[in-house]
N, C-alpha and C positions, 0 to 999 in steps of 0.2 A: 195919410201916411206917411212916410218921413221922404225928404226928397236923396235925390241922387243924387252922389256925390261921384265926380268925371276926376280920377289921378290919373295926371301925362307921364308919362314915362319916359325919361332923361335919352335925351340920344346918347348915343354912344361918344363923340364930339367930345359934348357938351359935361359928361363924365368926366372925361382921360385927359380937361383943357390944365395945360401949364405939365401934364407933368412923363409927355415923350420927351423930353428936351435929359427927364430925371433918370429913363433906361439910359438910355444915353451914354451916362456917368456925363452929363450939364449942369451940373446943380449949383444953384443959387446960393453959394455958403456966407452962413450969417453971426458972427457973434456972438455966443449967451453970454454974456458979463457975471454971470448969478454963481454961477459953486468956482471959481476954477482956482479948487486947495483935490486934488484928489487923494483921499487915504487909506486909498491899499495902493498904490506906487508912491503916497511919502512925497506925493513933485508935487509946483503949480503942473501947472496940466489948459489948453483950449480946448474950449468945446463950441460944437458950430454943429449950427445945424442950417437946414433946407429951410427957404422960405418955399419954396414950394412944394415939397410931398411928403416937410419934416423929417425926415428921415434925420441922424445922427450921429459928425466922425470927433472923434478925439487926438486931437492934434500936443504931443508930446512940447514942455518949451525945452 
């Protein structure tokens, strides 16, 4: 017979760690310098990504 493997279910506090501030719109924005030119708008833009939740935001210069 095979061995029984127990799976540990994550606690809600571990699952949502670091996302509670983002839900209250307190993101931790980081500038991404890979793509600085937006083809659709035809101008330079600043792309920001939240380090906690991964949400992206574009700010036109």
